[in-house]
N, C-alpha and C positions, 0 to 999 in steps of 0.2 A: 503467592497463589498456590494452593495445594493442587498437585497434579492428580487428575482422575483418569483412570483407565478408559480409553476411547470406546471400549466395547460395552461398558456398563450402561446399557440403554434404559433399564427400568429399575425401580426400587426393589429391595429384597422381598417385600410383601407381594409385589406384582409378579415377581419371578416364581414365588412359591405357588401362585395360582396357575401360572402357565406351565409349571412342570408336569402337571397331570395331562396336558394337551399334547405331549411329545411322545412319539413312538420310541420305545427302547431299542437300542441298536442291535441288529442281528450280526453276529460275528462269523466271518469266513475263516475257519481254522486252516492255518497253513504255516509253514516255516517262516520265521521272520526274515525279511529282506533288508537291504540297506536303506530303502525308502518306504515309508508308511503311506498307503493309499487309503483315502477316505472318500466315499461316495454317498450320494443321497439326492434329495430334491427339496425345494422350498415351495410351500403352498399355503393358502388360507381358505376358509370356508365362505367368506363374504363374497357376494357377486359384485365386486368393485374392480373396474379396469384400471390398470397402471398407466401413468403417463409415459410417452415414448422415451423420455430421458431418464427413466428410473434405472437404478443400478442394484443388482443383487450382490450381497457381501456375505462371505463365509469366512470365519476365522477360527484357527486352532490356537488355544492359549493355555499357558500354565497358570494356575490359580493365583500365584503371587506376583505375576509379571504384569507390567503396564504395556508391553509390546507383544503383538501376536507372533507366534512361532512361524505360522504360515497363514496366508490369506489369499482368497480369490475374489476378484471384483469382476462382475459380469454385466457389461452394458446390455440392457434388454432391447433397446431399439424397437419398442412396440410389442415385444414378446410378453405373453401373459403366463401366470402360474398354470401348472407346476413348472418349476425351473430346476433342471438337473444341475448338479455341480460335481466336480472331481478335484479334491484337494490332496496335495502330496507334501510330505515333510521328511527331512532327513532324520534318521534315527539318532544320529549323533547329537541332534538338538533336543532329544527326548530322554534325558537320563532317568534311570529307575528311581523309585521312591517318591515321585512327585505326582500331583493330581493334574490331569489334562482334560479339557473339554472343548466342544465345538459349539458355535452359535451361528445362526443365520439371521440376516436382516435384509430389508429393501430400503434404499434411500430414494427420496424424491426431492429434487431441488437442493441436494446436498444435505438433507435432513432425514433421519431415520423415521420412517412411517410405519413399518412392520418389523417385528422382531420375534425370534423364538427364544425359549428358555435354553440355558446351557445344558448340553448333553455330555455326560462324562464318558470318556473312552479309555480303553486299555491299550497302550501303545505297543504291547508285546505281540499283538496279533499282526499277521502279515498284511491283512487288508480288512477294512471295516465298511460295512454298508449300513448307513444310518436310516435308510428308508425315507419316509416323508417327514420333514420337520415342519410342524404346524406353526404358522406365524400368527401373531395377534397385533391388532392396530395399536399404535402408540398414541396415547392421549396426553396432551400437554398444551402449553401456552402457544399462542400464535407466533409464527416466525417474525423476527425483527428485520425490516427491510430498510436499507439506506442507500442513497446515491452519494458518490464522492467525486470531487473534482481533483484529479491528480495532474497538475499542469494543465495541458490542453486536452486531457483524456477524461472521459466519464466512466466511472466504475460503479457497478451495483453489487451489493452484498445482501445475502439472506442468511440469517443465523438463528439458531435455536439451540440452547444448551451449549454443548461443546463442539458443535459442527457448524460449518459455514460454507456457503456456495458463493463464489465470486465470478462475476461476468464482466469481461472487457471486450468490446466489439462483439464478435460472435463466438468468442472462446469462453468456455466454462471451466472452473477449477473447483474441486471439492477439497476442503481443508478441515483440519481438526485442531482444537485448541491445545496449545502446549504451554509449559511453564514459562512465566515471564516475571521479571522483577516488578513491572508496573504495567497497567493497561491490560488489554486482551490481545494475545498473540496467537495467530492461526498459521498452520503450515500445511502445505499440500500433502495428502495422504501418501502419495507415491513419489514425491519430489521435494526434498528438503530445501532446494534452491528457490522455491516459490513460497512466499509468506505474506501475510497482511497483519500489521501490528497497529492496533487502534488505541488511542488515548483520548477519550472524550470526543471532541469534534474534529480531531486531526489523526492522521494515520500515515504509516510508511508501507509502501507496496514494492515487492520484489517479485518479478516473474521470470522464472528460469535464469536466475542470476542477474537480471537486469533491474537496477534500482530506478524507480520512477520518482518524479518530483513529489514533494510532500502533498498528501491528500487532505482536503478540507471537506467537511460535510456540505453537500450541495444545498441543504436547507439552512445553513448558517447565513444570517443576514449579510449581504454584501456591504462593504465599507463605502462610505460616500466618496464620490469622485471629486477631487479637488484640483484646481488649476490656478495659476497666477501669472502675472506679467509685469514688466518694468517699463518705465518711461513712456507713458504714465503708468503708475502702479495700479493694479487691480487684483481682485481675488474672487474666485468662483467656487461654490460648493453645490454639488448636485446629488440629491437623494430622492426621497419622495417629494421634496420641495427643492427649488433652486434659489440660491441666494447669491446675488452679485452686488459688489460694491467697489467703488474706486478708493484709492488710498487717501485722497484728500477729503473723503466723506461727502462729496457733492452728489453722488449717485448711489442709491441703495434700492435694490429690487428684490422682492421676496414673492415668488409665485409657485404654484403647483408645477411639477415637472411633467411635460407632455410626452407622449410616445415619440420616439425618434424616427426620422427617415434614415434608414440604414443602407449602406453600400458595403462592398467587400471589406474595405479597411477604414471606413469612416462612419460617423453618426452625426446627424444634423437635427438641432432642436430649435423650433420657433417658440420662444419663451414668452414674449410680450411684444406689443407694438414697438417696433424699432429695435428689438433685441433678438439676435439669433446667435447660436453657438454651434460651431463645427469642431468635432473631435476626430483627429486622424491618428491611426496607429502607426506612428513613425517616431524614431528617436528624436528627442528634443533636449537641448542643453540650455539651462537657465543662464541668461546673459550676465547675471550678477554673481551667483554662487558657483557656477560651473557644474551644478548637479545635473546628471542625466535623468530624463524622465521618459516614460514609454509613449507619451502622446504629445502631438502638437495641437494647440487649441487656438482657434480664431474666433473673435467676437465682433459682430457687427452691432454697433451702438449708435442708432440714428445717423447712419452714414459712414463715419470713419471706422476703420478696422483696428482692432487691438490684437496683438499676438503674444502668445506665452506658451508655457509648458504645463502638462497635467499628468495625473496618474501617480501611482506609488512607485518611486524609484527602485524599491526592493524587488518589484516584479521583474525587472531587467536581469537581476542576478539569479532568480529562481527559475525552475522549469527544466532542470537537467544538470548533469555533472560537467564541470569545467576541468580540463587537463592542462596543467602548467607546461608551457613550452619554452619559457625563458625565465631565469632568475638573475636579476641585476645585470643583464646584458651578457651573461656568460653561457647562455644556453642551458641544457640539462644533460645528465649522464645518459648515454644511449640505452634505450630499453627501459628506463626508469619511469615511474609513475607518481607524480605529485598531483593531487586533485583537490577540488573545492566543490562542496555541495551546500548551497544556501537554502535553509528551510524557511517556511512561511512564518514561523514563530521566532525568527532571529537566530535559530540554531545553525551552526556551521560544523560540518563533518568532512572527513576526507582522509587521504593518505599523504603523509609527509615525505614519502619516498621509500621509507622502511616501515614505519609505525603508523597505526591509525590514530587520529586525533579527533577531538570534539571540543567545541567552544561556543562562544556567542558573538554576534555582531550587533553593533548599535549604529543606527542610521539617523542622522539629524539633517536639518536643512543646510548644514555646512559641509558634511562629509560622512565618512564611514570609518568606524574603529572596530578592532577585532581583539577579542580575548580568546586565543585558540588552545589554551592548555587546561581547560576544565577537566579533561581526561585524556590520557595518551597511553598506548601500549608500550611495553618495554623490551621489544625485540632488538637483537643485534644483527646488523648487516655488514657487508663489506665496507671498508673505510670510505670509499668514494660516495656511497649512498648515505652514510651517516653524516659526512661533511655537508653534502647537499641538503639533507634534511634540516640540519642546524641553520643553514643560511635561509632556507625556505621559511622555517618557523619564525626566525628572527624578523625577517621582512614582513611576514604576515601580521605579526603583532605590532609592527610599526606603521601599518596601513592607516592613512588618514583620509583618503578619498579614492574614488574610482571613476574611470571613464572608458570609452570604447574607441578603438581606432577605426579607420575607414573600412577595414576588412571585417569588422565586428568582433575583434579580439577584445577580451576584458583586460584592462590594465589597472592594477592596484598600486597606488603611489604612496610613498612616505613623504615626510617633510624634507628629506634630503634627496639624494639622487637615486636611491634604491627603488626598484619597482619589480612587480611580478606580472608576467603576461600569460594569459590562459585562453584556450579556445574550447568551444563546445565539442563534446565527443560525437 
């Protein structure tokens, strides 16, 4: 993806039209100081009120640079134009022989709605008064709005062009697009530890350094809920329709799925005369395969109860980072960090103790296998960490199944005696 300077808000043709609307700077002659001071105000002629969450932005930029030399962001909190600004820049960042200019803008919901033309300045002056910078409304396509499920959190994004506004709970973050090898990656304007990287209907969210579970577009159709039981065998699939059948083929029911009677941790469906299904959010282990599932399922079928497990087992692994607390019964090096992050698409990432790794997981009805060396960094650490990392990666790639102990710790088991134990952060 070609990187575009974040302040190029309008086309070259539009800027040529706007150039005539800008007052030429009036210069205050004085001896140059160590800091250049630039003052002025932003305004527009239209009688249009700005929303309370609007932000005024003023940037000083060198023509060939993609990053501003100095910038001021002014939360308006209901204030209307004219909006005064005072920008300062170190003269050490303004070498002679280059072209510098200032531009102002107003953002609404993270998107540029008003913008001025660029005004050239002479950094040799001690102070510069730009007077009133006249803004023009930005005309463009409608913002794209999406909702995302990131584990148990709901995130909203609004984006247009190279800008994005992200909302989580009552917190708002303004981001700009940065270069990425694939997909669309956005980073907070004033905080590189906050980013949102989307690839189609999936995305990765990091807020102030904290990584959230993989995000999935909320409008992505939900997968059908499946459950099964043993002795006697039965299978249930619930989507827009519910299909239930016994393993011997004696009973087969296919009906529209009704609305559920919900409680805090359970859902109850009255599907047909004599058939009721209750789904409880509680760990369930299949009595034949030993596979853990997120739901316990009970079926009333003309009197007798059938019991089984349901839901996607991978959901038990996703939803946050796991920190390894034991490797093959030997514990871990004090202060070290070996981690596991399971993505919704089968991706596995984390730290091996020294290096970052990424790979894939495959989940079948019988177990879990891992290929953890799709990519790995090549850092060198102290011998103790390097040795621990080798043992961790070896056991990880020998994983054949997973389970949880009574305290909720995740245990990855091999066909031998080796195992990894991890807990949620």
